[in-house]
Wavefront OBJ file of the C-alpha trace (Angstrom):
o trace
v -46.646 -2.115 207.710
v -45.391 -1.870 204.189
v -42.115 -2.454 205.301
v -42.835 -5.118 207.603
v -44.517 -7.014 204.604
v -41.865 -6.741 202.267
v -39.360 -7.570 205.084
v -41.715 -11.273 205.438
v -41.752 -11.477 201.629
v -37.981 -11.188 201.632
v -37.578 -13.432 204.445
v -39.911 -16.122 202.796
v -37.960 -16.125 199.574
v -34.710 -16.631 201.293
v -36.174 -19.770 203.024
v -37.187 -21.005 200.035
v -34.192 -20.514 197.979
v -32.337 -22.159 200.905
v -34.466 -25.514 200.933
v -33.729 -25.628 197.117
v -37.541 -24.812 196.106
v -37.259 -21.963 193.990
v -35.749 -23.604 191.083
v -36.873 -27.619 189.912
v -34.376 -29.153 191.756
v -35.035 -30.195 195.422
v -32.628 -29.817 198.202
v -30.929 -33.069 198.618
v -32.285 -35.997 200.853
v -29.833 -37.166 203.942
v -29.838 -40.747 201.940
v -28.574 -39.253 198.746
v -25.697 -37.030 200.265
v -22.655 -38.106 198.006
v -24.494 -39.755 195.697
v -25.953 -37.028 193.603
v -24.426 -33.561 193.215
v -26.235 -31.471 195.340
v -27.563 -27.593 194.017
v -25.377 -24.708 195.220
v -27.194 -22.413 197.661
v -26.134 -18.932 196.394
v -23.141 -16.906 197.720
v -25.651 -13.847 197.852
v -28.759 -15.572 199.597
v -26.735 -15.853 202.964
v -24.789 -13.695 205.324
v -23.532 -16.044 207.668
v -21.926 -19.756 207.721
v -25.153 -22.031 207.506
v -23.704 -24.244 210.344
v -21.812 -22.242 212.713
v -23.965 -19.186 212.222
v -21.003 -16.775 212.146
v -21.110 -13.758 209.674
v -18.819 -13.596 206.731
v -16.413 -11.079 205.765
v -13.829 -10.668 202.883
v -10.760 -11.417 205.093
v -11.232 -13.563 208.080
v -14.166 -15.491 207.697
v -14.765 -16.457 203.614
v -17.382 -18.258 202.024
v -17.495 -22.126 200.817
v -19.373 -24.773 199.314
v -19.982 -28.186 200.882
v -19.725 -30.297 197.908
v -22.353 -33.063 199.689
v -25.060 -30.589 200.453
v -24.603 -27.520 199.069
v -24.878 -25.107 201.897
v -22.554 -21.858 201.647
v -20.423 -22.626 205.101
v -17.059 -21.066 206.411
v -13.682 -22.247 206.438
v -13.568 -23.891 209.468
v -16.696 -25.467 209.025
v -15.929 -27.144 205.624
v -12.273 -28.250 206.895
v -13.109 -31.699 205.685
v -12.489 -34.294 203.009
v -14.777 -37.061 201.952
v -15.208 -39.346 198.734
v -18.045 -38.294 196.936
v -19.723 -41.272 194.888
v -20.747 -38.768 192.083
v -17.587 -37.450 191.844
v -15.959 -40.937 191.088
v -15.317 -41.194 194.787
v -12.497 -38.514 194.964
v -12.155 -36.433 198.074
v -14.121 -33.289 198.127
v -14.399 -30.427 200.528
v -17.396 -30.905 202.724
v -19.068 -29.585 205.944
v -18.438 -31.253 209.344
v -22.110 -32.857 209.068
v -21.678 -34.513 205.993
v -18.564 -35.477 206.903
v -19.916 -37.311 209.755
v -22.636 -38.722 207.746
v -20.519 -39.881 204.809
v -17.345 -41.380 207.025
v -18.903 -42.209 210.203
v -16.436 -40.611 212.062
v -17.119 -37.991 214.879
v -15.489 -34.699 215.346
v -16.236 -31.791 218.298
v -15.249 -28.362 218.688
v -14.613 -26.285 221.812
v -16.302 -23.273 222.771
v -14.195 -21.024 220.908
v -15.173 -23.082 217.596
v -11.510 -24.238 217.086
v -11.208 -28.004 215.699
v -10.522 -30.145 219.309
v -9.716 -33.427 219.797
v -12.632 -36.170 220.096
v -11.406 -37.196 223.230
v -10.270 -34.443 225.482
v -8.087 -36.899 228.112
v -5.095 -38.310 227.198
v -4.365 -41.556 225.683
v -2.372 -42.835 229.042
v -5.384 -42.052 231.328
v -7.946 -43.510 229.072
v -6.047 -46.714 228.419
v -5.707 -47.557 231.827
v -9.500 -47.380 232.435
v -10.040 -49.018 229.264
v -12.128 -52.592 227.911
v -9.333 -52.809 225.398
v -6.505 -50.735 224.303
v -3.566 -51.451 222.048
v -1.469 -50.554 218.772
v -3.434 -51.422 215.228
v -3.089 -50.392 211.636
v -6.183 -48.954 210.094
v -5.757 -49.947 206.237
v -6.536 -47.122 203.826
v -9.306 -48.201 201.018
v -7.177 -50.068 198.844
v -5.645 -52.000 201.535
v -1.891 -51.039 200.544
v -1.131 -48.656 202.948
v -2.710 -47.341 206.420
v -2.343 -45.765 209.356
v -1.019 -46.974 212.552
v -1.975 -45.639 215.932
v -3.236 -46.515 219.545
v -6.678 -47.813 219.814
v -8.919 -47.416 222.983
v -12.878 -48.469 223.809
v -12.756 -46.771 227.136
v -14.664 -48.041 229.732
v -16.886 -44.930 230.489
v -17.733 -44.775 226.625
v -17.699 -48.588 225.638
v -19.786 -48.152 222.101
v -16.882 -45.791 220.675
v -13.846 -46.699 219.309
v -10.883 -43.705 220.002
v -8.151 -43.651 217.860
v -4.577 -41.611 219.036
v -1.555 -41.383 217.130
v 0.878 -42.486 219.664
v -0.137 -43.900 223.175
v 0.896 -40.557 225.072
v -1.059 -38.129 223.157
v -3.173 -35.961 224.872
v -6.317 -36.479 222.441
v -7.198 -38.472 220.280
v -7.646 -37.555 216.232
v -10.892 -39.615 215.108
v -13.309 -41.921 216.746
v -15.329 -44.609 215.204
v -18.976 -45.203 216.617
v -19.309 -49.205 217.252
v -23.166 -49.581 217.758
v -24.867 -51.283 214.631
v -21.392 -52.493 213.040
v -20.453 -56.513 212.112
v -17.263 -57.551 212.908
v -15.899 -59.787 209.884
v -12.715 -62.173 210.374
v -10.362 -62.202 207.386
v -7.829 -65.023 206.305
v -4.478 -63.999 207.221
v -2.446 -62.485 204.426
v 1.433 -62.248 204.221
v 1.640 -62.807 208.104
v -1.161 -59.872 208.806
v -3.786 -60.612 210.945
v -6.706 -58.846 209.340
v -10.177 -58.199 210.510
v -12.936 -55.734 209.263
v -16.070 -53.384 210.745
v -18.817 -53.357 208.543
v -21.915 -51.124 208.271
v -23.711 -50.409 205.185
v -21.023 -48.681 203.171
v -18.589 -48.200 205.769
v -15.971 -50.406 205.758
v -12.747 -50.056 208.144
v -9.850 -52.897 207.628
v -7.878 -53.310 210.878
v -4.438 -54.938 211.198
v -3.151 -56.909 214.584
v 0.445 -58.136 215.551
v -0.925 -61.333 216.668
v -3.865 -63.372 216.141
v -4.530 -63.473 219.856
v -4.867 -59.599 219.720
v -6.920 -59.729 216.438
v -9.304 -62.079 218.402
v -9.523 -60.170 221.555
v -10.054 -57.014 219.555
v -12.793 -58.988 217.518
v -14.539 -60.040 220.651
v -14.206 -56.476 222.435
v -15.902 -54.751 219.069
v -18.511 -57.433 218.717
v -19.700 -56.610 222.083
v -19.918 -53.097 221.789
v -21.688 -53.250 218.413
v -24.037 -55.320 219.944
v -24.474 -52.495 222.788
v -23.128 -54.766 225.686
v -21.698 -52.195 228.149
v -21.547 -54.331 231.255
v -19.490 -57.415 232.414
v -22.758 -59.046 233.794
v -24.073 -58.820 230.081
v -21.280 -60.555 228.524
v -21.507 -62.915 231.078
v -25.116 -63.874 230.432
v -24.302 -63.361 226.637
l 1 2 3 4 5 6 7 8 9 10 11 12 13 14 15 16 17 18 19 20 21 22 23 24 25 26 27 28 29 30 31 32 33 34 35 36 37 38 39 40 41 42 43 44 45 46 47 48 49 50 51 52 53 54 55 56 57 58 59 60 61 62 63 64 65 66 67 68 69 70 71 72 73 74 75 76 77 78 79 80 81 82 83 84 85 86 87 88 89 90 91 92 93 94 95 96 97 98 99 100 101 102 103 104 105 106 107 108 109 110 111 112 113 114 115 116 117 118 119 120 121 122 123 124 125 126 127 128 129 130 131 132 133 134 135 136 137 138 139 140 141 142 143 144 145 146 147 148 149 150 151 152 153 154 155 156 157 158 159 160 161 162 163 164 165 166 167 168 169 170 171 172 173 174 175 176 177 178 179 180 181 182 183 184 185 186 187 188 189 190 191 192 193 194 195 196 197 198 199 200 201 202 203 204 205 206 207 208 209 210 211 212 213 214 215 216 217 218 219 220 221 222 223 224 225 226 227 228 229 230 231 232 233 234 235 236 237
């Protein structure tokens, strides 16, 4: 009974420490992620990754801290970068959950835990059954550079924009959930046909090759953002 009592007491102390209640600094609320520096969970309080639950070891699975939530995580679960407001919007190492929350991007993993593309089907197959697909450029935040790729809204997943590096790639590298975003037109700049997706602090700026293509993407994204998934719903609108 003494052993059981000691074990339960240690367990409660551990849980309290994990949730940031052992000190005067409480755990960060979700809306505070990236805006305020977290209190780091101490390394000696955990024996396994606080995300994937795999045990730590000194060689193949070492401890790292997520700079957004303060959790102790393994290298695989913290192999992401996100800009944190409390650190002057500089990119910092974050865990997958914080990356998804802070950037709006989705990342999935396979059963072995290795990084995997968002959409397992190849770009050519998905494009043949898409609401819209074409080459676009996604600008970086300063608007001076960006990444050109193959963008697809699939028929079987019409509320998400998938981004491939090339039209023949076998998997997408990024996705953007479109539901709830606003589509914003932008004036033509230096022969560039610009438009944006805007939601709260998230802003994505795209460049289309032609004005017609830009309008088609704006209509398609606006439908997805409004949750319109069937052609008959579009006709009613």
